N, C-alpha and C positions, 0 to 999 in steps of 0.2 A: 183561695187555694183549697182544694178538696183534701180532707184528711180522713183517716180510717175511723176517727171518733165520731164522725157525722152519721146521722141516722136519716136515710132517704125514705121518702114515701111517694108513691105514685100520685099523679094529678089526674084530673078529669080532662086535661087538655090534649091527651094522646089516647087514641084507640089502638089496641094491640090485638093481633090475631095470629094464630099459628096455622099455617097453611102447608100441609105436607111436612117437609123438613125445614121450612123457613119460618122465622118469626118476624112479623111485619109490624111497624109502628107508623101510624098516620096521625099527624098533628091535626087538631080540630080548632078552627078559628070561627068564632061567632056561629057555632052550631053547624058549620060546614067543614067537611073534610078537605084538607089542603093536599090534593092529589099531586101537586108539583113537589111535595116534600115527603116522600115515602122513604122510610128507613128500613133496611133489612139487617137483622142481627144474626151473627154466626152462632154456633152452638153455645159457646161460652157467654157471649153477650145475652143470649136468650135466657140462659140459666141465671145470670146475674139479675136480669129484669124480673124473672119469676121469684127470686129470693127477696126482692125488695117488698117489704110488708109494712113499713112504718114502725117496726119494732126492733129490727136488727140494725146495728151500726154496720158501716162498711167493713170494719175489722171482723165482726161476727160473720158477715157474708164471705169474707176472705177465708176465714177458718173453715167454713162449710165447704167451700170450693176446693181447698187443699185436701180435704178428705175424699172428695169425689173425683178429682183429676190428678193425674201423674204429671205435675208441672212444678218447676222451681218457684218458690214463693215470691221472689223478687219480680219475676216475669208476670206472675199472676197479679201481684199488687199493682204493677204498672198498667196492665190491661184493665183491671177493675177501676182504677182511678180515671183512666181515659174514657171508659164507657160511662162512668158516673158523670163526667164532665159533658159528654155528648148528650146524655139523657137530660141533664140540667139545661143545656143550651137549647134543646128543642122543646122544653117545657114539659117533659115527660115525668120528671121528678122535682120535688122540692125538699128542702132540709127541714126535718121535723124539729121543733123547738123543745 
């Protein structure tokens, strides 16, 4: 189970690109892009992915987002944990020890 105390870091298993107003994630398998598995992040998801630097915990990322967005903290936390789970499941992040 993902918690706010965990510190995510990006992996080399996903390539990300911002194209116009969309943020796209493409998993890489054996140095080949898996074009059947392309993920598009909304504005909030993209901002979360941008804030993942291997230094901040999910709690610190949540605090930064609370300052940037006018959103209820419980809703933001739920979205943050869901996006972290998605990123982990596609190999886009791992938990830093």
